[in-house]
C-alpha positions in Angstrom: 73.0 -13.2 -21.1 70.9 -11.3 -23.6 68.6 -14.2 -23.7 68.2 -14.2 -20.0 67.4 -10.4 -19.9 64.7 -10.9 -22.6 63.2 -13.7 -20.5 63.1 -11.5 -17.4 61.6 -8.6 -19.4 58.8 -10.7 -20.9 58.1 -12.2 -17.5 57.6 -8.8 -16.0 55.5 -7.7 -18.9 53.3 -10.8 -18.6 52.8 -10.1 -14.8 51.9 -6.5 -15.5 49.3 -7.5 -18.0 47.8 -10.1 -15.7 47.7 -7.5 -12.9 46.0 -5.0 -15.1 43.5 -7.5 -16.2 42.8 -8.5 -12.6 42.3 -4.9 -11.7 39.9 -4.4 -14.6 37.9 -7.4 -13.5 37.6 -6.1 -9.9 36.6 -2.6 -11.2 34.1 -4.2 -13.5 32.7 -6.3 -10.7 32.3 -3.3 -8.4 30.6 -1.3 -11.1 28.0 -4.0 -11.8 24.5 -2.9 -10.4 22.7 -5.0 -7.8 20.7 -7.6 -9.6 18.7 -8.9 -6.6 18.5 -12.3 -5.0 16.2 -14.9 -6.5 13.6 -15.2 -3.8 11.3 -18.1 -4.7 9.2 -18.4 -1.5 7.8 -15.1 -0.3 5.3 -14.5 2.5 3.5 -11.1 2.3 1.9 -9.8 5.5 0.2 -6.7 4.0 -2.6 -6.3 1.4 -0.8 -3.4 -0.2 2.5 -5.4 -0.4 0.7 -8.4 -1.9 -0.9 -6.3 -4.6 2.4 -4.6 -5.3 4.3 -7.9 -5.6 1.7 -9.2 -8.1 2.1 -6.0 -10.1 5.9 -6.5 -10.1 5.5 -10.0 -11.5 6.3 -11.8 -8.3 2.9 -13.4 -7.8 4.1 -16.9 -8.6 6.7 -16.6 -5.8 4.2 -15.8 -3.0 3.5 -18.9 -0.8 1.6 -17.2 2.0 -0.5 -14.1 2.7 -2.2 -12.3 5.6 -5.9 -11.6 6.0 -5.7 -8.1 4.5 -4.5 -9.4 1.2 -7.6 -9.3 -1.1 -6.3 -8.3 -4.5 -6.0 -9.7 -7.1 -8.7 -11.9 -5.7 -8.6 -14.5 -8.5 -4.9 -15.2 -7.9 -5.2 -15.4 -4.1 -7.7 -18.2 -3.6 -5.1 -21.0 -3.6 -2.5 -19.2 -1.4 -2.6 -20.1 2.3 -3.8 -17.3 4.7 -1.7 -17.0 7.8 -3.8 -14.6 10.0 -3.1 -11.0 10.9 0.4 -9.7 11.2 0.0 -9.4 14.9 -1.7 -12.8 15.4 0.3 -15.0 13.0 0.3 -18.8 12.8 4.1 -19.2 13.1 4.0 -22.9 12.7 2.1 -22.6 9.4 4.6 -20.0 8.2 7.6 -22.2 9.1 6.0 -25.1 7.3 5.9 -23.0 4.1 9.7 -22.6 4.3 9.8 -19.0 3.0 13.1 -17.4 2.1 11.7 -13.9 2.5 8.9 -12.4 4.6 7.7 -8.8 3.8 5.8 -6.7 6.3 5.1 -3.0 6.9 7.2 -0.8 9.2 5.6 -0.5 12.6 5.1 -4.3 13.0 8.7 -5.0 14.1 7.6 -5.6 17.7 5.4 -8.6 16.7 6.4 -11.6 18.9 5.6 -14.0 16.1 7.9 -12.1 13.7 10.7 -12.2 16.3 10.3 -16.0 16.4 10.5 -16.2 12.7 13.5 -13.9 12.5 15.2 -16.1 15.1 14.7 -19.1 12.9 16.9 -17.5 10.2 14.2 -16.3 7.8 15.0 -12.9 6.2 12.3 -10.3 7.1 12.0 -7.0 5.2 10.0 -4.1 6.6 8.7 -1.5 4.1 8.0 2.1 4.9 4.5 3.1 4.0 2.9 6.5 3.8 -0.6 7.8 3.0 0.2 9.5 -0.3 0.0 9.1 -4.0 3.7 8.4 -4.0 3.4 5.4 -1.6 3.4 2.7 -4.3 6.4 4.2 -5.9 8.3 4.5 -2.6 7.4 0.9 -1.7 8.4 -0.4 -5.1 11.7 1.4 -4.8 12.4 -0.4 -1.6 11.7 -3.7 -3.3 13.2 -3.0 -6.7 16.8 -3.7 -6.0 16.1 -6.7 -3.8 13.8 -8.4 -6.3 15.5 -7.0 -9.5 12.3 -5.3 -10.6 13.6 -1.9 -11.8 11.7 -2.1 -15.2 8.4 -2.2 -13.3 9.4 0.8 -11.2 9.9 2.9 -14.3 6.5 1.8 -15.6 4.8 2.6 -12.3 6.3 6.1 -12.2 4.9 6.8 -15.6 1.5 5.5 -14.7 1.3 7.4 -11.5 2.4 10.6 -13.3 -0.6 10.2 -15.7 -3.0 9.5 -12.8 -1.8 12.7 -11.0 -2.4 14.7 -14.1 -6.0 13.5 -14.5 -6.7 14.0 -10.8 -5.4 17.6 -10.9 -7.9 18.4 -13.7 -10.7 16.7 -11.7 -9.9 18.7 -8.6 -10.1 22.0 -10.5 -13.8 21.3 -11.1 -14.8 21.6 -7.4 -16.4 24.9 -6.3 -15.9 24.1 -2.6 -14.5 21.2 -0.6 -17.3 18.8 0.5 -17.1 17.7 4.2 -16.7 13.9 4.2 -16.9 11.6 7.3 -15.4 8.2 7.1 -17.2 5.6 9.2 -15.5 2.3 10.0 -18.3 -0.1 10.7 -18.3 -3.8 11.8 -22.0 -4.0 12.5 -24.1 -1.5 14.3 -22.5 -2.3 17.6 -19.0 -1.3 16.5 -18.7 2.0 14.6 -15.7 4.3 14.5 -15.1 7.6 12.8 -11.7 8.8 11.3 -10.1 11.9 12.6 -6.8 13.6 11.6 -3.6 11.7 10.7 -5.5 8.7 9.3 -5.4 7.0 5.9 -9.1 8.0 5.5 -8.3 11.7 6.1 -5.5 11.6 3.6 -7.6 9.9 0.9 -10.5 12.3 1.4 -8.1 15.3 0.9 -6.5 13.7 -2.1 -10.0 13.4 -3.7 -10.8 17.0 -3.1 -12.8 16.7 0.1 -12.3 17.9 3.6 -12.3 15.5 6.5 -15.3 16.3 8.7 -13.6 15.2 12.0 -10.6 17.4 12.9 -10.9 17.6 16.7 -8.8 14.4 17.3 -6.3 12.1 15.7 -6.8 8.5 14.8 -10.2 6.8 15.3 -12.9 7.4 17.8 -16.3 5.8 18.6 -19.2 7.3 16.6 -21.5 9.4 18.7 -24.7 11.2 17.7 -23.5 14.4 19.2 -20.2 14.3 17.2 -22.1 13.4 14.0 -24.5 16.3 14.4 -21.7 18.7 15.2 -19.6 17.6 12.2 -22.7 17.7 9.9 -20.9 16.0 6.9 -22.0 16.4 3.3 -21.0 12.9 2.5 -20.6 9.6 4.5 -17.9 7.3 3.3 -17.6 3.6 4.2 -16.1 0.3 3.2 -18.4 -1.8 1.1 -18.2 -4.6 3.7 -18.9 -2.1 6.5 -22.0 -0.7 4.8 -23.3 -4.3 4.3 -22.7 -5.1 8.0 -25.2 -2.5 9.1 -27.9 -3.3 6.5 -26.9 -1.1 3.6 -28.1 2.5 3.1 -31.4 1.7 4.9 -29.5 0.5 7.9 -27.2 3.6 7.8 -30.2 5.9 7.8 -31.4 4.3 11.0 -28.2 5.2 12.9 -29.1 8.1 15.3 -28.3 11.4 13.8 -27.6 10.3 10.2 -31.0 11.4 9.0 -30.5 14.8 10.5 -27.1 15.7 8.8 -26.7 16.9 5.2 -25.3 13.5 4.1 -28.4 11.7 5.4 -30.9 14.3 4.2 -29.5 14.1 0.7 -28.7 10.4 0.9 -25.1 11.1 -0.1 -23.3 7.9 0.8 -20.3 6.3 -0.8 -19.1 2.7 -0.3 -15.8 1.5 -1.7 -13.6 -1.6 -1.3 -11.3 -1.3 1.7 -7.9 -2.1 0.2 -8.7 -0.1 -2.9 -9.8 3.0 -0.9 -7.2 3.1 1.9 -4.4 0.7 0.9 -2.5 3.3 -1.1 -1.6 0.5 -3.5 -0.6 0.9 -7.2 -4.3 1.7 -7.8 -4.2 4.7 -5.4 -4.5 7.2 -8.2 -7.5 5.4 -9.6 -9.1 5.2 -6.2 -8.6 8.9 -5.5 -10.1 9.8 -8.9 -13.1 7.5 -8.4 -13.8 9.0 -5.0 -13.3 12.5 -6.4 -15.8 11.9 -9.2 -18.5 10.7 -6.8 -17.9 13.7 -4.5 -18.1 16.1 -7.5 -21.3 14.4 -8.8 -23.0 15.0 -5.4 -21.8 18.6 -5.5 -23.2 19.2 -9.0 -26.5 17.6 -8.2 -26.9 19.8 -5.1 -26.1 22.9 -7.2 -29.0 22.3 -9.6 
């Protein structure tokens, strides 16, 4: 009888220990951080996203990119280009057999993306904003999914350093120069940036003032509007300036030679993605633009 009681006792004890061990394993499993899925075939449909993925060490996993992906140029030459996010080659994308497509918020209504989503491909849409914190916010949205938390910490440190240098730079301005951004695709297609645009945000980050404040978005360039705005500086993409014949061609546009920017030949041309992509290089881009604006101001003061 005593032997039977001991057997039952040890049986209950063993069951209790196993139950406790199982509970600990469950608790341990729940407490584990998300490590991210191993995505090996990624399609990026944004230049800013492509640049960020390379910075995060995911470049080798990118099998397709859109036409706005231009950096890092040396690493993109062999990657298939799939068109613009709103005019995609869906057959080409399906042929790449991606396990993840990444695009920016605001493109969810794309018919091509709907087809791709219906085929079972996972699509991730990232929020983007026109600010110095944009690369951090985008990296945060990607960090858990791609298990790239170490890069996020590194990026935050780098951006904090860029902001510190930029604050020092901005303190050197005596006034805010009026800057007009012109989006040019040849002399027959020229637009200017108003409020609530990436160009306006970058100009303000660099210590300038957007010269067009009467409207939001983009509007066709007019001689009357140019004269009324009378910008101190004209800002363009490098490719845009080339499309109109460089600085000489810019001076030939009606009204340019009559405004302060044209009289003083204060023109700035920068790479498009670098200037308005708000990528991990946004702090450097804002600082470079700020330095050029300040240089113009200092020369004018002499």
